[in-house]
N, CA and C atoms as an extended XYZ file, in Angstrom:
504
Properties=species:S:1:pos:R:3:atomname:S:1:resname:S:1:resid:I:1 pbc="F F F"
N       -34.756       78.219       17.401 N   MET     1
C       -33.930       78.810       18.441 CA  MET     1
C       -32.683       79.399       17.794 C   MET     1
N       -32.414       80.620       18.107 N   LYS     2
C       -31.204       81.268       17.606 CA  LYS     2
C       -30.043       80.894       18.515 C   LYS     2
N       -28.862       80.865       17.967 N   GLU     3
C       -27.694       80.512       18.768 CA  GLU     3
C       -27.411       81.545       19.855 C   GLU     3
N       -27.955       82.756       19.706 N   THR     4
C       -27.736       83.783       20.727 CA  THR     4
C       -28.677       83.602       21.916 C   THR     4
N       -29.702       82.787       21.759 N   ASP     5
C       -30.619       82.553       22.875 CA  ASP     5
C       -29.914       81.721       23.937 C   ASP     5
N       -30.004       82.162       25.188 N   PRO     6
C       -29.378       81.361       26.245 CA  PRO     6
C       -30.210       80.104       26.519 C   PRO     6
N       -29.544       78.991       26.692 N   TYR     7
C       -30.251       77.760       26.988 CA  TYR     7
C       -29.405       76.883       27.903 C   TYR     7
N       -30.092       75.974       28.576 N   ILE     8
C       -29.425       74.955       29.379 CA  ILE     8
C       -29.919       73.599       28.889 C   ILE     8
N       -29.129       72.585       29.101 N   THR     9
C       -29.539       71.221       28.779 CA  THR     9
C       -29.426       70.423       30.067 C   THR     9
N       -30.540       69.780       30.436 N   ILE    10
C       -30.546       68.979       31.659 CA  ILE    10
C       -31.088       67.586       31.354 C   ILE    10
N       -30.831       66.673       32.253 N   ASP    11
C       -31.256       65.287       32.118 CA  ASP    11
C       -32.412       65.037       33.082 C   ASP    11
N       -33.574       64.662       32.547 N   LEU    12
C       -34.755       64.422       33.374 CA  LEU    12
C       -35.390       63.083       33.024 C   LEU    12
N       -36.109       62.477       33.972 N   PRO    13
C       -36.899       61.285       33.627 CA  PRO    13
C       -37.968       61.650       32.588 C   PRO    13
N       -38.374       60.664       31.792 N   ASN    14
C       -39.326       60.912       30.707 CA  ASN    14
C       -40.625       61.553       31.165 C   ASN    14
N       -41.172       61.097       32.303 N   HIS    15
C       -42.464       61.644       32.721 CA  HIS    15
C       -42.349       63.116       33.125 C   HIS    15
N       -41.181       63.530       33.601 N   LEU    16
C       -41.000       64.939       33.936 CA  LEU    16
C       -40.778       65.784       32.678 C   LEU    16
N       -40.190       65.198       31.649 N   ILE    17
C       -40.077       65.895       30.364 CA  ILE    17
C       -41.481       66.123       29.797 C   ILE    17
N       -42.330       65.078       29.863 N   ASP    18
C       -43.722       65.234       29.417 CA  ASP    18
C       -44.428       66.324       30.221 C   ASP    18
N       -44.164       66.365       31.515 N   PHE    19
C       -44.776       67.368       32.385 CA  PHE    19
C       -44.346       68.772       31.965 C   PHE    19
N       -43.060       68.963       31.681 N   LEU    20
C       -42.584       70.282       31.236 CA  LEU    20
C       -43.189       70.671       29.885 C   LEU    20
N       -43.323       69.703       28.986 N   HIS    21
C       -43.950       69.993       27.689 CA  HIS    21
C       -45.409       70.405       27.883 C   HIS    21
N       -46.052       69.874       28.900 N   HIS    22
C       -47.437       70.256       29.181 CA  HIS    22
C       -47.499       71.656       29.779 C   HIS    22
N       -46.550       71.999       30.617 N   GLU    23
C       -46.575       73.271       31.343 CA  GLU    23
C       -46.081       74.460       30.527 C   GLU    23
N       -45.160       74.223       29.589 N   PHE    24
C       -44.532       75.319       28.851 CA  PHE    24
C       -44.655       75.111       27.347 C   PHE    24
N       -44.510       76.203       26.612 N   LYS    25
C       -44.491       76.142       25.156 CA  LYS    25
C       -43.117       75.663       24.712 C   LYS    25
N       -43.049       75.220       23.466 N   THR    26
C       -41.764       74.803       22.901 CA  THR    26
C       -41.505       75.614       21.632 C   THR    26
N       -40.234       75.725       21.278 N   ASP    27
C       -39.904       76.425       20.040 CA  ASP    27
C       -39.851       75.417       18.895 C   ASP    27
N       -39.425       75.888       17.724 N   GLU    28
C       -39.421       75.035       16.532 CA  GLU    28
C       -38.455       73.850       16.643 C   GLU    28
N       -37.478       73.922       17.517 N   THR    29
C       -36.523       72.808       17.679 CA  THR    29
C       -36.958       71.829       18.775 C   THR    29
N       -38.037       72.155       19.481 N   GLY    30
C       -38.505       71.279       20.558 CA  GLY    30
C       -37.995       71.674       21.933 C   GLY    30
N       -37.215       72.738       21.998 N   ALA    31
C       -36.704       73.199       23.298 CA  ALA    31
C       -37.835       73.862       24.085 C   ALA    31
N       -37.819       73.661       25.385 N   ILE    32
C       -38.803       74.272       26.274 CA  ILE    32
C       -38.498       75.769       26.377 C   ILE    32
N       -39.526       76.599       26.234 N   ILE    33
C       -39.361       78.048       26.421 CA  ILE    33
C       -39.783       78.343       27.854 C   ILE    33
N       -38.820       78.596       28.699 N   LEU    34
C       -39.068       78.780       30.123 CA  LEU    34
C       -39.750       80.119       30.386 C   LEU    34
N       -40.895       80.065       31.053 N   GLU    35
C       -41.612       81.275       31.445 CA  GLU    35
C       -41.373       81.494       32.931 C   GLU    35
N       -41.108       82.719       33.299 N   THR    36
C       -40.854       83.031       34.705 CA  THR    36
C       -41.809       84.108       35.164 C   THR    36
N       -42.990       83.677       35.528 N   SER    37
C       -43.982       84.613       36.048 CA  SER    37
C       -44.564       84.004       37.321 C   SER    37
N       -45.378       84.788       37.998 N   LYS    38
C       -45.998       84.268       39.219 CA  LYS    38
C       -46.936       83.115       38.911 C   LYS    38
N       -47.433       83.039       37.687 N   ARG    39
C       -48.307       81.934       37.296 CA  ARG    39
C       -47.507       80.675       36.980 C   ARG    39
N       -46.216       80.804       36.809 N   LYS    40
C       -45.344       79.669       36.477 CA  LYS    40
C       -44.207       79.551       37.496 C   LYS    40
N       -44.519       79.173       38.745 N   PRO    41
C       -43.450       79.071       39.755 CA  PRO    41
C       -42.400       78.014       39.414 C   PRO    41
N       -42.776       77.017       38.643 N   ILE    42
C       -41.803       75.999       38.221 CA  ILE    42
C       -40.723       76.658       37.372 C   ILE    42
N       -41.138       77.573       36.486 N   GLY    43
C       -40.178       78.285       35.649 CA  GLY    43
C       -39.242       79.160       36.458 C   GLY    43
N       -39.798       79.827       37.458 N   LEU    44
C       -38.958       80.648       38.341 CA  LEU    44
C       -37.911       79.791       39.039 C   LEU    44
N       -38.334       78.617       39.512 N   PHE    45
C       -37.409       77.733       40.229 CA  PHE    45
C       -36.299       77.233       39.307 C   PHE    45
N       -36.671       76.735       38.139 N   ILE    46
C       -35.659       76.222       37.209 CA  ILE    46
C       -34.705       77.341       36.789 C   ILE    46
N       -35.241       78.525       36.546 N   ASN    47
C       -34.405       79.649       36.124 CA  ASN    47
C       -33.409       80.055       37.203 C   ASN    47
N       -33.715       79.776       38.451 N   SER    48
C       -32.797       80.152       39.534 CA  SER    48
C       -31.679       79.133       39.736 C   SER    48
N       -31.702       78.034       39.006 N   MET    49
C       -30.746       76.952       39.244 CA  MET    49
C       -29.524       76.963       38.331 C   MET    49
N       -29.559       77.688       37.226 N   TRP    50
C       -28.410       77.627       36.328 CA  TRP    50
C       -27.291       78.556       36.787 C   TRP    50
N       -26.102       78.229       36.351 N   GLU    51
C       -24.919       79.046       36.630 CA  GLU    51
C       -24.194       79.276       35.306 C   GLU    51
N       -23.261       80.195       35.313 N   SER    52
C       -22.505       80.464       34.090 CA  SER    52
C       -21.019       80.308       34.350 C   SER    52
N       -20.310       80.030       33.276 N   SER    53
C       -18.870       79.848       33.357 CA  SER    53
C       -18.228       80.494       32.126 C   SER    53
N       -16.980       80.952       32.292 N   ASP    54
C       -16.260       81.518       31.151 CA  ASP    54
C       -15.760       80.435       30.200 C   ASP    54
N       -15.718       79.209       30.692 N   PHE    55
C       -15.210       78.092       29.907 CA  PHE    55
C       -16.255       76.985       29.845 C   PHE    55
N       -16.232       76.161       28.797 N   PRO    56
C       -17.194       75.052       28.724 CA  PRO    56
C       -17.043       74.126       29.935 C   PRO    56
N       -18.161       73.660       30.439 N   VAL    57
C       -18.166       72.773       31.598 CA  VAL    57
C       -18.367       71.341       31.100 C   VAL    57
N       -17.487       70.457       31.534 N   LYS    58
C       -17.594       69.065       31.114 CA  LYS    58
C       -18.820       68.444       31.791 C   LYS    58
N       -19.661       67.788       30.977 N   ARG    59
C       -20.876       67.172       31.504 CA  ARG    59
C       -20.834       65.674       31.287 C   ARG    59
N       -21.529       64.982       32.147 N   LEU    60
C       -21.670       63.539       31.999 CA  LEU    60
C       -22.659       63.251       30.864 C   LEU    60
N       -22.563       62.069       30.259 N   PRO    61
C       -23.543       61.728       29.219 CA  PRO    61
C       -24.958       61.706       29.811 C   PRO    61
N       -25.942       62.107       29.003 N   MET    62
C       -27.319       62.192       29.475 CA  MET    62
C       -28.183       61.148       28.783 C   MET    62
N       -29.080       60.535       29.569 N   ASP    63
C       -30.016       59.554       29.013 CA  ASP    63
C       -31.202       60.239       28.344 C   ASP    63
N       -31.729       61.278       28.995 N   ASN    64
C       -32.912       61.982       28.508 CA  ASN    64
C       -32.669       63.488       28.520 C   ASN    64
N       -31.827       63.988       27.604 N   PRO    65
C       -31.533       65.427       27.633 CA  PRO    65
C       -32.731       66.240       27.155 C   PRO    65
N       -32.934       67.361       27.785 N   ILE    66
C       -33.974       68.303       27.371 CA  ILE    66
C       -33.351       69.698       27.357 C   ILE    66
N       -33.541       70.398       26.257 N   ARG    67
C       -33.020       71.768       26.123 CA  ARG    67
C       -34.067       72.735       26.628 C   ARG    67
N       -33.629       73.678       27.424 N   ILE    68
C       -34.528       74.678       27.989 CA  ILE    68
C       -33.972       76.067       27.680 C   ILE    68
N       -34.780       76.859       27.013 N   ARG    69
C       -34.381       78.231       26.724 CA  ARG    69
C       -34.710       79.083       27.943 C   ARG    69
N       -33.698       79.736       28.484 N   VAL    70
C       -33.914       80.586       29.654 CA  VAL    70
C       -34.219       81.999       29.181 C   VAL    70
N       -35.049       82.721       29.935 N   PRO    71
C       -35.420       84.062       29.495 CA  PRO    71
C       -34.252       85.038       29.561 C   PRO    71
N       -34.284       85.991       28.661 N   LYS    72
C       -33.280       87.055       28.674 CA  LYS    72
C       -33.750       88.102       29.676 C   LYS    72
N       -32.960       88.322       30.692 N   THR    73
C       -33.303       89.307       31.724 CA  THR    73
C       -32.130       90.261       31.908 C   THR    73
N       -32.375       91.338       32.621 N   ASP    74
C       -31.304       92.305       32.877 CA  ASP    74
C       -30.151       91.649       33.629 C   ASP    74
N       -30.496       90.862       34.653 N   TRP    75
C       -29.432       90.265       35.449 CA  TRP    75
C       -28.754       89.106       34.737 C   TRP    75
N       -29.395       88.569       33.694 N   GLY    76
C       -28.796       87.454       32.966 CA  GLY    76
C       -28.193       87.857       31.640 C   GLY    76
N       -28.119       89.160       31.380 N   ALA    77
C       -27.617       89.636       30.087 CA  ALA    77
C       -26.165       89.210       29.846 C   ALA    77
N       -25.367       89.215       30.897 N   SER    78
C       -23.961       88.828       30.722 CA  SER    78
C       -23.821       87.337       30.425 C   SER    78
N       -24.855       86.568       30.730 N   ALA    79
C       -24.796       85.124       30.493 CA  ALA    79
C       -24.789       84.787       29.011 C   ALA    79
N       -25.228       85.711       28.167 N   LEU    80
C       -25.235       85.455       26.733 CA  LEU    80
C       -23.832       85.206       26.192 C   LEU    80
N       -22.855       85.731       26.870 N   ARG    81
C       -21.475       85.572       26.416 CA  ARG    81
C       -20.742       84.475       27.182 C   ARG    81
N       -21.469       83.693       27.971 N   LYS    82
C       -20.836       82.660       28.795 CA  LYS    82
C       -21.487       81.306       28.539 C   LYS    82
N       -20.930       80.288       29.164 N   PHE    83
C       -21.461       78.934       29.060 CA  PHE    83
C       -22.387       78.682       30.244 C   PHE    83
N       -23.622       78.290       29.963 N   LEU    84
C       -24.593       78.032       31.020 CA  LEU    84
C       -24.620       76.544       31.336 C   LEU    84
N       -24.800       76.240       32.617 N   PHE    85
C       -24.880       74.838       33.035 CA  PHE    85
C       -25.646       74.764       34.341 C   PHE    85
N       -26.073       73.553       34.677 N   VAL    86
C       -26.746       73.299       35.950 CA  VAL    86
C       -25.888       72.288       36.700 C   VAL    86
N       -25.362       72.671       37.878 N   PRO    87
C       -24.562       71.719       38.659 CA  PRO    87
C       -25.404       70.509       39.081 C   PRO    87
N       -24.731       69.417       39.340 N   LYS    88
C       -25.419       68.165       39.662 CA  LYS    88
C       -26.355       68.316       40.869 C   LYS    88
N       -25.903       68.967       41.929 N   TYR    89
C       -26.744       69.075       43.120 CA  TYR    89
C       -27.983       69.931       42.847 C   TYR    89
N       -27.856       70.927       41.965 N   LYS    90
C       -29.019       71.738       41.616 CA  LYS    90
C       -29.960       70.979       40.675 C   LYS    90
N       -29.393       70.116       39.830 N   LEU    91
C       -30.232       69.280       38.976 CA  LEU    91
C       -31.081       68.343       39.835 C   LEU    91
N       -30.475       67.792       40.879 N   GLU    92
C       -31.234       66.932       41.795 CA  GLU    92
C       -32.361       67.714       42.462 C   GLU    92
N       -32.107       68.982       42.795 N   MET    93
C       -33.152       69.823       43.383 CA  MET    93
C       -34.274       70.066       42.373 C   MET    93
N       -33.915       70.288       41.109 N   ILE    94
C       -34.924       70.484       40.069 CA  ILE    94
C       -35.791       69.241       39.929 C   ILE    94
N       -35.152       68.069       39.897 N   VAL    95
C       -35.904       66.809       39.755 CA  VAL    95
C       -36.859       66.621       40.930 C   VAL    95
N       -36.396       66.874       42.144 N   ILE    96
C       -37.249       66.731       43.325 CA  ILE    96
C       -38.426       67.701       43.256 C   ILE    96
N       -38.156       68.933       42.889 N   HIS    97
C       -39.212       69.947       42.793 CA  HIS    97
C       -40.226       69.589       41.704 C   HIS    97
N       -39.739       69.188       40.531 N   LEU    98
C       -40.649       68.818       39.447 CA  LEU    98
C       -41.471       67.592       39.806 C   LEU    98
N       -40.834       66.620       40.469 N   GLN    99
C       -41.560       65.410       40.870 CA  GLN    99
C       -42.679       65.768       41.850 C   GLN    99
N       -42.386       66.645       42.800 N   ALA   100
C       -43.403       67.059       43.775 CA  ALA   100
C       -44.541       67.810       43.078 C   ALA   100
N       -44.206       68.705       42.147 N   ALA   101
C       -45.244       69.444       41.415 CA  ALA   101
C       -46.095       68.498       40.579 C   ALA   101
N       -45.446       67.519       39.958 N   PHE   102
C       -46.166       66.528       39.157 CA  PHE   102
C       -47.107       65.705       40.040 C   PHE   102
N       -46.623       65.263       41.199 N   GLU   103
C       -47.454       64.469       42.105 CA  GLU   103
C       -48.646       65.268       42.610 C   GLU   103
N       -48.435       66.535       42.942 N   LEU   104
C       -49.546       67.380       43.379 CA  LEU   104
C       -50.576       67.541       42.267 C   LEU   104
N       -50.103       67.761       41.051 N   ARG   105
C       -51.007       67.907       39.921 CA  ARG   105
C       -51.774       66.607       39.679 C   ARG   105
N       -51.074       65.465       39.785 N   ARG   106
C       -51.726       64.164       39.585 CA  ARG   106
C       -52.791       63.923       40.648 C   ARG   106
N       -52.456       64.188       41.914 N   GLU   107
C       -53.431       63.991       42.990 CA  GLU   107
C       -54.654       64.870       42.791 C   GLU   107
N       -54.429       66.116       42.415 N   ARG   108
C       -55.548       67.046       42.189 CA  ARG   108
C       -56.415       66.572       41.025 C   ARG   108
N       -55.784       66.090       39.978 N   PHE   109
C       -56.496       65.589       38.799 CA  PHE   109
C       -57.378       64.408       39.186 C   PHE   109
N       -56.819       63.457       39.937 N   PHE   110
C       -57.575       62.277       40.340 CA  PHE   110
C       -58.683       62.640       41.324 C   PHE   110
N       -58.407       63.566       42.224 N   TYR   111
C       -59.413       63.990       43.189 CA  TYR   111
C       -60.612       64.613       42.478 C   TYR   111
N       -60.328       65.525       41.544 N   GLU   112
C       -61.414       66.188       40.818 CA  GLU   112
C       -62.193       65.195       39.968 C   GLU   112
N       -61.492       64.254       39.338 N   GLY   113
C       -62.176       63.239       38.535 CA  GLY   113
C       -63.090       62.366       39.376 C   GLY   113
N       -62.609       61.955       40.556 N   ALA   114
C       -63.426       61.128       41.455 CA  ALA   114
C       -64.598       61.931       42.004 C   ALA   114
N       -64.374       63.197       42.311 N   ARG   115
C       -65.432       64.059       42.836 CA  ARG   115
C       -66.555       64.235       41.811 C   ARG   115
N       -66.185       64.251       40.543 N   LYS   116
C       -67.188       64.389       39.489 CA  LYS   116
C       -67.836       63.049       39.133 C   LYS   116
N       -67.368       61.957       39.766 N   GLY   117
C       -67.995       60.652       39.578 CA  GLY   117
C       -67.486       59.826       38.414 C   GLY   117
N       -66.352       60.198       37.833 N   TYR   118
C       -65.815       59.426       36.719 CA  TYR   118
C       -65.156       58.149       37.240 C   TYR   118
N       -65.254       57.052       36.483 N   PRO   119
C       -64.583       55.824       36.910 CA  PRO   119
C       -63.064       55.972       36.810 C   PRO   119
N       -62.378       55.202       37.629 N   GLN   120
C       -60.922       55.288       37.709 CA  GLN   120
C       -60.258       55.117       36.342 C   GLN   120
N       -60.739       54.177       35.551 N   LYS   121
C       -60.134       53.911       34.245 CA  LYS   121
C       -60.180       55.149       33.358 C   LYS   121
N       -61.312       55.858       33.326 N   LEU   122
C       -61.419       57.061       32.498 CA  LEU   122
C       -60.530       58.184       33.019 C   LEU   122
N       -60.406       58.288       34.338 N   ILE   123
C       -59.541       59.320       34.923 CA  ILE   123
C       -58.093       59.055       34.530 C   ILE   123
N       -57.676       57.814       34.615 N   ILE   124
C       -56.293       57.463       34.255 CA  ILE   124
C       -56.042       57.746       32.779 C   ILE   124
N       -56.967       57.336       31.917 N   GLU   125
C       -56.788       57.576       30.484 CA  GLU   125
C       -56.751       59.068       30.170 C   GLU   125
N       -57.607       59.856       30.833 N   ALA   126
C       -57.606       61.309       30.617 CA  ALA   126
C       -56.290       61.922       31.085 C   ALA   126
N       -55.793       61.454       32.222 N   PHE   127
C       -54.526       61.977       32.735 CA  PHE   127
C       -53.383       61.654       31.781 C   PHE   127
N       -53.349       60.407       31.303 N   MET   128
C       -52.282       60.010       30.383 CA  MET   128
C       -52.343       60.827       29.093 C   MET   128
N       -53.538       61.097       28.613 N   LYS   129
C       -53.680       61.900       27.396 CA  LYS   129
C       -53.256       63.349       27.653 C   LYS   129
N       -53.669       63.910       28.780 N   GLU   130
C       -53.370       65.309       29.101 CA  GLU   130
C       -51.871       65.550       29.268 C   GLU   130
N       -51.173       64.622       29.891 N   TYR   131
C       -49.758       64.823       30.199 CA  TYR   131
C       -48.824       64.077       29.263 C   TYR   131
N       -49.359       63.585       28.150 N   GLY   132
C       -48.500       63.000       27.134 CA  GLY   132
C       -47.881       61.671       27.516 C   GLY   132
N       -48.408       61.028       28.562 N   ARG   133
C       -47.857       59.728       28.949 CA  ARG   133
C       -48.244       58.701       27.896 C   ARG   133
N       -47.316       57.852       27.543 N   LYS   134
C       -47.598       56.817       26.567 CA  LYS   134
C       -48.564       55.806       27.176 C   LYS   134
N       -49.550       55.437       26.386 N   LYS   135
C       -50.573       54.521       26.885 CA  LYS   135
C       -50.055       53.093       26.748 C   LYS   135
N       -49.534       52.566       27.831 N   ASN   136
C       -49.149       51.165       27.868 CA  ASN   136
C       -49.518       50.611       29.239 C   ASN   136
N       -49.464       49.319       29.383 N   SER   137
C       -49.943       48.703       30.622 CA  SER   137
C       -49.101       49.113       31.819 C   SER   137
N       -47.804       49.354       31.631 N   GLN   138
C       -46.946       49.739       32.753 CA  GLN   138
C       -47.363       51.101       33.309 C   GLN   138
N       -47.539       52.105       32.456 N   ASN   139
C       -47.969       53.424       32.918 CA  ASN   139
C       -49.359       53.369       33.524 C   ASN   139
N       -50.261       52.614       32.886 N   PHE   140
C       -51.628       52.503       33.382 CA  PHE   140
C       -51.636       51.873       34.775 C   PHE   140
N       -50.912       50.756       34.937 N   ASP   141
C       -50.864       50.082       36.238 CA  ASP   141
C       -50.189       50.942       37.295 C   ASP   141
N       -49.151       51.676       36.906 N   GLN   142
C       -48.455       52.561       37.848 CA  GLN   142
C       -49.407       53.640       38.362 C   GLN   142
N       -50.163       54.267       37.469 N   LEU   143
C       -51.112       55.297       37.889 CA  LEU   143
C       -52.239       54.701       38.724 C   LEU   143
N       -52.660       53.501       38.377 N   LYS   144
C       -53.724       52.838       39.135 CA  LYS   144
C       -53.261       52.561       40.567 C   LYS   144
N       -52.015       52.108       40.727 N   LYS   145
C       -51.470       51.851       42.069 CA  LYS   145
C       -51.355       53.138       42.872 C   LYS   145
N       -50.910       54.221       42.220 N   MET   146
C       -50.800       55.507       42.915 CA  MET   146
C       -52.169       55.972       43.401 C   MET   146
N       -53.174       55.824       42.551 N   ASP   147
C       -54.522       56.225       42.931 CA  ASP   147
C       -55.031       55.351       44.081 C   ASP   147
N       -54.756       54.059       44.013 N   TYR   148
C       -55.182       53.155       45.078 CA  TYR   148
C       -54.541       53.552       46.414 C   TYR   148
N       -53.250       53.852       46.385 N   ARG   149
C       -52.561       54.253       47.618 CA  ARG   149
C       -53.142       55.535       48.193 C   ARG   149
N       -53.450       56.487       47.317 N   ASN   150
C       -54.064       57.739       47.775 CA  ASN   150
C       -55.416       57.488       48.414 C   ASN   150
N       -56.243       56.690       47.760 N   ARG   151
C       -57.571       56.392       48.298 CA  ARG   151
C       -57.448       55.636       49.617 C   ARG   151
N       -56.503       54.700       49.677 N   ASP   152
C       -56.285       53.937       50.905 CA  ASP   152
C       -55.868       54.866       52.042 C   ASP   152
N       -55.042       55.847       51.751 N   TYR   153
C       -54.609       56.823       52.753 CA  TYR   153
C       -55.815       57.589       53.298 C   TYR   153
N       -56.690       58.046       52.403 N   PHE   154
C       -57.874       58.790       52.850 CA  PHE   154
C       -58.791       57.922       53.713 C   PHE   154
N       -58.938       56.655       53.359 N   VAL   155
C       -59.762       55.750       54.159 CA  VAL   155
C       -59.159       55.588       55.556 C   VAL   155
N       -57.843       55.451       55.638 N   ARG   156
C       -57.194       55.333       56.953 CA  ARG   156
C       -57.366       56.603       57.777 C   ARG   156
N       -57.295       57.774       57.122 N   GLU   157
C       -57.506       59.043       57.835 CA  GLU   157
C       -58.929       59.135       58.378 C   GLU   157
N       -59.897       58.736       57.589 N   ILE   158
C       -61.291       58.734       58.044 CA  ILE   158
C       -61.452       57.784       59.215 C   ILE   158
N       -60.827       56.626       59.118 N   ASN   159
C       -60.877       55.639       60.204 CA  ASN   159
C       -60.301       56.224       61.486 C   ASN   159
N       -59.175       56.923       61.399 N   ARG   160
C       -58.570       57.543       62.585 CA  ARG   160
C       -59.492       58.584       63.214 C   ARG   160
N       -60.111       59.403       62.360 N   GLU   161
C       -61.036       60.424       62.866 CA  GLU   161
C       -62.216       59.793       63.576 C   GLU   161
N       -62.770       58.753       63.002 N   ILE   162
C       -63.919       58.084       63.624 CA  ILE   162
C       -63.499       57.416       64.935 C   ILE   162
N       -62.345       56.759       64.900 N   GLN   163
C       -61.858       56.090       66.128 CA  GLN   163
C       -61.619       57.090       67.246 C   GLN   163
N       -61.054       58.237       66.928 N   SER   164
C       -60.796       59.231       67.974 CA  SER   164
C       -62.104       59.797       68.507 C   SER   164
N       -63.124       59.911       67.667 N   ALA   165
C       -64.430       60.404       68.135 CA  ALA   165
C       -65.117       59.355       69.009 C   ALA   165
N       -64.965       58.077       68.670 N   VAL   166
C       -65.597       56.992       69.434 CA  VAL   166
C       -64.935       56.828       70.792 C   VAL   166
N       -63.623       56.960       70.849 N   ILE   167
C       -62.880       56.746       72.094 CA  ILE   167
C       -63.147       57.875       73.092 C   ILE   167
N       -63.407       59.071       72.637 N   GLN   168
C       -63.595       60.208       73.543 CA  GLN   168
C       -64.807       60.021       74.322 C   GLN   168
């Protein structure tokens, strides 16, 4: 990454950092290269959240900082000479959006795996490998519980449909 490249640094939970590494390419320093196309709506959303300042903005210490290179665009050309930052309320919006995108991707992954007849254990291991999640009992059990809750929800929905058909 060249020092002239515009970038932002944000604080994200580890699983969302893994998710971004899966969705986007990284440069030689490990910074995420943000893509903003119709195929990458997450990139469009994150790119719309940064602001610029003429002076450095004081930031709180970060537990899990991730550097993101923002694309050079016509409307962002003046930002090269300014300090880029993401306000706290916009960072919270990014986290909520990324969490929702991650959950949708996880549900779709588990649904497709179950539809193809794979056992739950193999689906979880494949998901952890695909999204860079560290293979430990905590992550495995967490994903297993999420899958159980999803399956339980579908069973309750089927039960409601059958009950409404029986009562009519």
